[in-house]
C-alpha positions in Angstrom: 36.5 123.4 75.2 37.0 119.7 74.6 36.8 119.0 78.3 33.4 120.8 78.5 32.1 118.8 75.5 33.2 115.5 77.2 31.4 116.5 80.5 28.3 117.5 78.7 28.5 114.1 76.9 28.7 112.2 80.2 25.7 114.2 81.6 23.7 113.5 78.4 24.5 109.8 78.6 23.5 109.7 82.2 20.2 111.3 81.6 19.5 108.8 78.7 20.4 105.9 81.0 18.1 107.3 83.7 15.2 107.8 81.3 15.8 104.3 79.8 15.7 102.8 83.3 12.4 104.5 84.1 10.8 103.3 80.9 12.2 99.8 81.1 11.4 99.1 84.8 7.9 100.5 84.6 7.0 98.7 81.3 7.4 94.9 81.9 5.8 93.3 78.9 2.8 91.2 80.4 2.2 89.6 76.9 5.2 87.4 77.4 3.6 85.3 80.2 1.2 82.4 80.1 -2.5 83.1 80.0 -4.4 83.0 83.3 -5.9 79.7 84.6 -9.4 79.1 83.3 -12.2 78.0 85.6 -12.1 74.3 86.0 -14.8 71.9 87.1 -13.5 68.6 88.4 -15.2 65.4 89.7 -13.0 62.4 89.9 -15.8 60.0 90.8 -15.4 56.9 88.7 -18.2 54.6 87.7 -19.2 53.0 91.0 -18.0 49.5 91.6 -19.6 47.3 94.3 -16.8 48.0 96.7 -16.9 51.8 96.1 -20.4 52.3 97.5 -20.6 54.4 100.6 -23.4 55.9 102.7 -23.3 59.4 104.1 -24.1 61.2 107.3 -26.5 59.5 109.8 -29.5 61.8 110.3 -31.8 61.4 113.3 -35.4 61.3 112.1 -37.3 61.3 115.4 -37.3 64.7 117.1 -38.0 63.8 120.8 -41.5 65.3 120.8 -43.2 62.0 121.4 -44.5 61.1 124.9 -43.0 57.6 124.4 -39.2 57.0 124.9 -38.7 54.3 122.3 -39.0 54.5 118.5 -38.4 51.3 116.6 -39.4 49.4 113.4 -39.1 52.2 110.8 -40.8 51.9 107.4 -40.1 54.1 104.3 -41.5 54.9 100.9 -40.2 57.4 98.3 -42.4 59.4 96.0 -41.7 60.4 92.3 -40.8 63.9 93.6 -38.1 62.5 95.8 -40.1 63.1 99.0 -39.3 60.6 101.7 -42.1 59.4 104.0 -41.1 57.6 107.1 -43.1 55.8 109.8 -42.2 54.0 113.0 -43.5 52.3 116.1 -43.7 54.2 119.4 -43.2 52.2 122.6 -42.7 52.5 126.3 -39.8 50.0 126.5 -37.1 48.8 124.1 -38.7 45.3 123.9 -42.3 46.2 124.7 -45.4 46.4 122.5 -46.3 49.4 120.5 -48.4 52.2 121.8 -48.7 54.4 118.7 -47.2 54.8 115.3 -45.4 58.0 114.3 -44.7 59.7 110.9 -42.8 62.5 109.2 -41.4 63.3 105.8 -38.4 65.0 104.2 -38.1 67.0 101.0 -34.3 67.4 101.1 -33.1 63.8 101.1 -33.2 63.6 104.9 -31.2 66.6 105.9 -34.4 68.0 107.6 -37.7 66.4 108.5 -41.2 67.6 109.1 -42.4 67.7 112.7 -43.2 64.2 114.0 -46.8 63.3 114.4 -48.7 60.4 115.9 -51.1 58.7 113.5 -54.9 58.6 114.2 -56.1 55.2 115.3 -59.2 53.5 113.8 -60.9 53.2 117.2 -60.5 55.5 120.2 -58.0 54.4 122.8 -56.5 51.7 120.5 -52.8 50.9 120.7 -50.9 50.8 117.4 -47.9 48.8 116.2 -46.1 47.3 113.2 -46.1 50.3 110.8 -45.8 49.7 107.0 -45.8 52.3 104.3 -46.4 51.7 100.6 -47.2 54.1 97.6 -48.8 53.6 94.2 -47.8 55.0 90.8 -49.8 58.2 91.4 -48.0 58.9 94.7 -51.0 58.0 96.9 -49.5 56.6 100.1 -51.0 54.0 102.4 -50.0 53.6 106.0 -50.9 50.2 107.5 -50.6 49.5 111.2 -51.8 47.0 113.7 -54.5 48.0 116.3 -55.2 46.3 119.6 -56.3 46.8 123.1 -59.7 48.3 122.4 -63.0 47.7 120.8 -61.9 47.9 117.2 -58.8 45.6 117.0 -57.5 44.7 113.7 -55.5 46.4 110.9 -55.8 50.1 110.2 -54.9 51.6 106.9 -54.6 55.4 106.5 -54.2 57.2 103.1 -52.7 60.5 102.1 -53.2 62.3 98.8 -50.7 65.1 99.4 -47.5 63.3 100.4 -48.2 63.1 104.1 -49.1 66.7 104.7 -52.5 65.5 105.7 -54.1 62.1 106.2 -57.6 60.7 105.6 -59.1 58.9 108.6 -57.9 55.2 108.7 -60.2 52.4 107.7 -60.4 48.9 109.2 -58.9 46.3 106.8 -59.5 43.2 109.0 -62.8 41.4 109.7 -61.3 38.8 112.1 -61.8 38.3 115.8 -58.8 37.8 118.0 -55.3 39.3 117.7 -53.7 40.4 114.4 -49.9 40.8 114.1 -47.0 41.4 111.8 -48.5 42.7 108.6 -46.7 43.5 105.4 -48.2 45.3 102.3 -47.6 46.0 98.6 -49.3 47.8 95.7 -49.4 46.8 92.1 -49.3 48.9 88.9 -53.2 49.0 88.9 -53.3 50.5 92.4 -54.5 47.4 94.1 -53.4 47.3 97.7 -52.5 43.9 99.3 -52.1 43.1 103.0 -51.1 39.9 104.7 -50.5 39.2 108.4 -50.5 36.6 111.2 -53.8 36.1 113.0 -54.4 34.6 116.4 -58.0 33.3 116.6 -59.6 32.8 120.1 -59.5 29.0 119.7 -57.6 27.6 116.7 -54.0 27.8 115.7 -52.3 30.8 114.3 -53.6 31.7 110.8 -52.0 33.4 107.8 -54.6 35.8 106.4 -54.8 38.0 103.4 -57.0 40.9 102.1 -56.9 43.5 99.3 -58.5 46.8 98.3 -59.4 47.6 94.7 -60.8 51.0 95.4 -57.8 53.0 96.6 -58.0 51.9 100.2 -61.6 53.1 100.7 -62.5 49.5 101.8 -61.0 46.0 102.0 -62.4 42.7 100.9 -63.2 39.9 103.3 -60.0 38.2 104.7 -58.9 34.9 103.3 -57.2 32.3 105.6 -54.2 30.9 103.7 -52.8 28.4 106.2 -52.7 27.2 109.8 -49.5 27.1 111.9 -48.9 24.8 114.8 -47.1 27.7 116.5 -46.6 31.4 115.9 -45.1 31.8 112.5 -42.7 34.6 111.4 -43.5 37.8 109.5 -45.2 36.9 106.2 -43.3 39.1 103.8 -45.6 40.0 100.9 -44.3 41.3 97.6 -46.0 41.8 94.2 -45.0 42.3 90.6 -46.5 45.3 88.6 -49.1 42.9 87.0 -50.4 41.6 90.3 -48.5 38.4 90.8 -48.0 37.9 94.5 -45.3 36.1 96.4 -44.8 35.6 100.1 -42.1 34.1 102.3 -42.3 33.2 105.9 -40.7 30.9 108.5 -42.0 27.7 110.2 -40.7 25.3 112.8 -40.6 21.7 111.5 -40.4 20.6 115.2 -43.0 22.3 117.4 -40.5 22.2 120.3 -37.6 23.6 118.2 -36.6 26.9 116.6 -37.9 28.2 113.3 -35.8 26.3 110.8 -37.7 26.3 107.5 -38.6 28.9 105.0 -42.0 28.5 103.4 -43.1 30.1 100.1 -46.4 30.6 98.4 -47.7 32.6 95.4 -50.9 33.8 93.7 -51.2 34.4 89.9 -54.6 36.0 90.0 -54.4 39.1 92.2 -54.7 37.0 95.4 -58.0 35.2 94.5 -56.3 31.8 94.9 -53.0 30.7 96.3 -50.6 27.8 96.0 -50.2 25.6 99.1 -47.2 26.6 101.2 -44.1 24.7 100.3 -40.6 24.5 101.5 -38.0 26.9 100.0 -35.3 25.7 102.4 -34.7 22.3 104.0 -35.6 22.0 107.7 -32.9 21.4 110.2 -30.3 23.7 108.6 -30.2 26.0 111.6 -32.3 28.6 113.3 -33.8 31.3 111.0 -34.5 34.8 112.1 -38.1 36.0 112.4 -38.1 38.0 109.2 -37.4 36.8 105.7 -37.6 39.3 102.8 -39.0 38.3 99.5 -38.5 40.4 96.3 -38.5 40.0 92.5 -36.4 41.5 89.7 -37.5 42.6 86.2 -36.9 39.0 84.9 -39.4 37.7 87.4 -36.7 35.9 89.3 -37.6 35.6 93.0 -35.2 36.2 95.8 -35.5 35.5 99.5 -33.1 37.0 102.0 -32.7 35.6 105.5 -30.3 35.1 108.5 -29.7 31.6 109.7 -27.3 29.8 112.0 -27.2 29.2 115.8 -29.1 31.3 118.4 -25.9 33.3 119.0 -24.2 33.3 115.6 -26.1 33.8 112.3 -25.0 34.8 108.8 -27.0 36.6 106.1 -28.0 34.6 103.0 -29.8 35.1 99.7 -31.3 32.4 97.6 -32.9 32.6 94.2 -35.6 31.0 92.1 -35.8 31.3 88.3 -38.9 29.1 87.8 -41.5 30.9 89.8 -40.6 29.4 93.2 -40.7 25.8 92.2 -37.0 25.3 93.0 -34.4 27.4 94.8 -30.6 27.9 94.4 -28.1 27.1 97.1 -28.1 30.1 99.5 -25.2 32.5 98.9 -23.7 34.1 102.0 -23.8 37.9 101.8 -21.7 39.1 104.7 -17.9 38.8 104.2 -17.1 38.9 108.0 -18.6 36.1 110.0 -17.5 37.3 113.5 -20.3 37.5 116.0 -24.0 37.9 115.1 -25.5 39.1 111.8 -29.3 39.2 111.8 -32.5 41.2 111.1 -32.1 41.4 107.3 -33.6 43.8 104.7 -33.4 43.5 100.9 -34.5 45.8 98.1 -34.1 45.3 94.3 -33.9 48.5 92.3 -35.0 49.3 88.8 -31.6 48.1 87.4 -32.0 44.8 89.2 -29.2 45.5 91.7 -29.9 43.5 94.9 -29.3 45.6 98.0 -29.0 43.9 101.3 -28.6 45.3 104.8 -28.6 43.8 108.2 -27.9 44.2 112.0 -24.3 43.3 112.7 -22.3 42.8 115.9 -18.8 42.3 114.5 -17.5 45.3 116.3 -18.9 44.2 119.6 -21.5 46.9 119.1 -24.7 46.8 116.9 -24.1 48.4 113.5 -26.0 48.4 110.2 -24.0 46.9 107.4 -24.7 46.7 103.7 -23.8 44.8 100.5 -25.0 44.8 96.9 -25.1 42.2 94.1 -25.0 43.4 90.5 -25.0 39.9 88.9 -28.3 38.5 90.0 -27.2 37.3 93.5 -24.2 35.3 92.3 -21.7 37.4 94.2 -21.9 40.3 96.7 -19.7 43.3 97.3 -17.5 43.8 100.3 -19.5 44.8 103.4 -20.0 48.5 104.0 -20.8 50.0 107.4 -23.7 52.4 107.3 -23.8 53.5 110.9 -21.2 56.0 111.9 -21.5 55.1 115.5 -22.4 51.7 117.0 -24.8 51.1 119.9 -24.7 48.7 122.8 -25.5 45.0 122.4 -27.8 45.3 125.3 -30.4 46.5 122.8 -31.4 42.9 122.0 -34.7 43.7 120.2 -34.7 46.9 118.2 -38.0 45.9 116.6 -38.3 43.3 114.0 -37.4 45.1 110.8 -36.0 48.3 109.1 -36.3 49.5 105.5 -34.2 50.1 102.3 -35.8 51.8 99.3 -34.5 53.5 96.1 -35.7 56.9 94.8 -36.5 58.2 91.4 -32.9 58.9 90.6 -31.7 55.5 91.7 -30.2 56.7 95.0 -30.7 54.3 97.9 -32.2 55.4 101.2 -32.3 53.5 104.5 -34.0 53.9 107.9 -33.2 51.9 111.0 -33.6 51.6 114.7 -30.6 53.1 116.5 -29.5 53.0 120.1 -26.5 55.3 120.1 -28.3 57.6 122.6 -27.8 54.6 125.0 -30.8 55.5 127.2 -33.3 54.8 124.4 -33.8 54.0 120.7 -34.4 56.5 117.9 -35.0 56.3 114.1 -32.0 57.2 112.0 -31.6 57.7 108.2 -28.8 57.7 105.7 -28.6 57.9 101.9 -26.3 56.3 99.5 -24.4 59.0 97.6 -22.0 57.8 94.9 -20.8 61.2 93.8 -17.6 62.7 95.1 -17.4 66.4 95.9 -17.3 68.9 93.0 -14.6 71.6 92.9 -14.5 74.8 90.8 -11.4 77.0 90.9 -11.6 80.8 90.5 -9.2 82.0 87.8 -5.8 83.3 88.8 -3.6 85.8 87.0 0.2 85.5 87.1 1.3 86.5 90.6 3.9 88.9 91.7 6.7 87.9 94.0 6.4 88.9 97.7 2.7 89.7 97.2 0.0 87.6 99.0 -1.9 85.2 96.8 -5.5 84.2 97.6 -6.8 81.0 96.1 -10.5 80.6 96.0 -12.5 77.4 95.2 -16.2 76.5 95.1 -16.8 73.1 96.8 -20.2 71.4 96.7 -21.3 67.9 97.8 -24.6 66.1 98.4 -23.3 65.3 101.9 -21.4 67.3 104.5 -17.8 68.2 103.5 -15.3 67.2 106.0 -12.6 69.5 104.7 -11.1 71.3 101.6 -7.3 71.2 101.5 -4.5 73.0 99.6 -1.1 71.7 98.7 1.3 74.3 97.3 5.0 75.1 96.8 7.3 77.2 94.7 10.5 76.1 93.1 12.3 77.6 96.1 10.3 76.0 99.0 9.1 72.7 100.3 5.4 71.6 99.9 2.9 73.3 102.2 -0.3 71.6 103.3 -3.2 73.7 104.8 -6.9 73.4 105.2 -8.8 76.1 103.4 -11.3 78.2 105.3 -15.0 78.4 104.4 -15.6 82.1 103.9 -19.2 81.7 102.7 -21.5 78.9 101.8 -19.6 76.4 99.6 -16.7 78.9 99.1 -13.3 78.2 100.5 -10.2 80.4 100.5 -6.6 80.4 101.6 -4.2 83.3 101.3 -0.5 82.4 100.7 1.6 85.0 102.5 3.7 87.3 100.3 6.9 86.3 102.1 6.4 82.7 100.9 5.9 83.6 97.2 9.4 83.5 95.9 10.6 81.8 92.8 9.5 81.5 89.2 6.4 79.2 89.5 3.7 78.7 92.1 2.5 75.0 91.9 -0.6 73.7 93.8 -3.5 71.4 93.8 -6.7 71.2 95.9 -8.5 68.3 97.5 -11.9 67.8 99.2 -13.2 65.0 101.4 -16.8 64.5 102.6 -18.3 62.6 105.5 -18.8 59.5 103.5 -15.1 59.3 102.7 -15.3 60.3 99.1 -12.3 62.4 97.9 -11.9 64.7 94.9 -8.6 66.2 93.7 -8.3 69.2 91.4 -6.8 68.7 88.9 -8.3 65.2 88.9 -5.2 63.6 87.3 -2.8 62.8 90.1 0.1 63.5 87.7 -1.0 67.1 87.1 -0.8 70.4 89.0 -1.7 74.0 88.5 1.4 76.1 87.6 1.2 79.9 87.9 4.1 82.1 86.8 5.6 84.3 89.4 6.6 87.7 88.0 9.3 90.1 89.2 7.3 93.2 90.0 8.1 96.6 88.4 9.9 99.0 90.8 8.0 102.0 92.1 8.5 105.4 90.7 10.4 106.4 93.8 12.9 103.6 93.4 13.3 104.5 89.8 14.0 108.2 90.6 16.5 107.1 93.3 18.3 105.0 90.8 18.3 107.8 88.2 19.7 110.3 90.8 22.4 107.8 91.7 23.4 107.4 88.0 23.5 111.2 87.6 25.7 111.5 90.7 28.0 108.9 89.4 28.2 110.6 86.0 28.9 114.0 87.7 31.5 112.5 89.9 33.3 111.0 86.9 33.1 114.4 85.1 34.5 116.3 88.0 37.3 113.7 88.4 38.0 114.0 84.8 38.2 117.9 84.9 40.4 117.9 87.9 42.7 115.4 86.3 43.3 117.9 83.6 
C-alpha cells in the first residue's frame, strides 16, 4: 500500500511540474523589459559657419527646345513667393552675338522648370542679347535686353504681372542712334526702374548712357549721356539703394593701347537726375581687370566692388569697400584661397543679413568650374572656396558670355545660375541652390525583439536635395558591427530587415546615417556617443514544445516509479 502511495505521489508531482512548465514558459512577463523606442526626429545640422556652406545638385535649366545651340549669360530674380525667374541669351556659336533671349521659371526651387520660351522682340526681325531681370516689391518683373540688326535697335524692356506666366509686349527704352550694348538694371523701393548701358554713336566715342521709368515700365525718360570713353568700356554695373541712391562701377583703360586697368565709380543722390563725375576707385597700372565689375551695397550704405585682376592668363578675385559713399576705397581683399590658374568673371550679391556672397569662373582643376566664397564680417575675411559645379567643363570654352547671377530668396537661401559647358558640344544654363540643412531622419518605434526572429527597421528620411544614401550600422553583443545601405521602399521611407539568424544576444544596438548630394550628413541619434539599444527577448516555447516536455517528464516519473516497484 505504501508503494502505491509513493507511485501516485511521483505521478502527482510530475503532473504538477508539467503544468508549472506550461504556465511558466507561456507566460514570460513583458512588463520587466524596457519600454519601446519612441519616434525620434534628428537633424544634426549646426549653425552654418562660412566653411560649412555647400551647394546642392546641379540642375539643367535649358530644355533643348531652342533652335539655337548655345545658351549663355543667365540672369535671375526671385519673387516673394519663392518663384525663380531665369533668362539667358540664345546664340549660334559659343563666342558669337546673341540671336534671341530665352526665359523660364520654377516653383520648386529649381527641381523642375517651365517650358523654355523665346521673348518677343520690340521690332520684327530684331536680334536680342544681354538679358537682365529685375523685380520690384510688388513682384512685377522687368526683362531688359539689347535689340540690334533691324529698324528698331535699342533696349527692349518687357514686363510680367503674373510671375512670367505671360508677358506684356516690350517697350523701347532707348532713344539713341547707333549701337547699344551691355546694359544693367535695378529697381528701387518706389518701383522706379533704372537702366544703364554702353552706347556706340555713329561718329563720337563710346558713351555711357542712362534712363529710368517712373510709371512701371510703360515708358522711359530721354537718355542721359554720363561720360565719353576713348575706347569701349566694360559693363557699367548699376545698383541702387531702396531710397533711390544709385551707384555704378565700370572699367577703363588708362592707356588707350593697353588693357583695362582702372575701375571707375560714379553715383547719383537724386534718382539719377544728376551724377558725380567718374573717378578712380582703383589705381591704374595694377594689372588687367576683367570686363565686368560688380557693385553692391549693404544695409549700412557701405559700397562694395568685386572684380578680377592680374595678368591676361592669371587673375584673382578681389573685393574692395567704401564706407564714405565712394570717396575712398579700402585695399582690395583677395577672395579666392587657391591661386592656381585663372579666376575670372565675378558675381557678387549682398543678402538681407549683409553677408557678401561672391562666385567666379575658376580653372584651378584644369577645367572651368564655378567656385564660391562668403564674407560675414563686411568683407574683411572670406570663407574657404566652395565648388558649386559638380562637373567641370573644357577650358576651350573661352567666352561663356560675360556674366552669371547670384540672388537670395525670401527665406535667405542662395540661388545661382551660370553658363555650363559640361555637354562639351555646346553650352547650357545650369542652376544650383545653397542648402544649409542636413537631411532629417525619423525612426519608426520598435518593440523589444525576439531572438531568431527577423527585425525590420524603418526610417523616414527627407532632404531639400537628393539623398545619396541612408545607411544602417548594427550589431548585437554576440556579433561584429554590420554596415548596410537601407532600401527606399516608398517615397522618403527606407527599410532594412535584419535576418533572424543574426539576432542573437541580449541587446540589439544600431544607429542610422543619411548623406545627400551636397555632402551633408545626419546621424540618428545625433550624438556620436549614443546608440539605440533594443532588448532581445528569449521567445516563449510553443504549445507543442511544452507538451513534449511535459510528456517527457511524465515518462521519466513513470520510469522512476516502475523502477521503484520492481526494486521492491
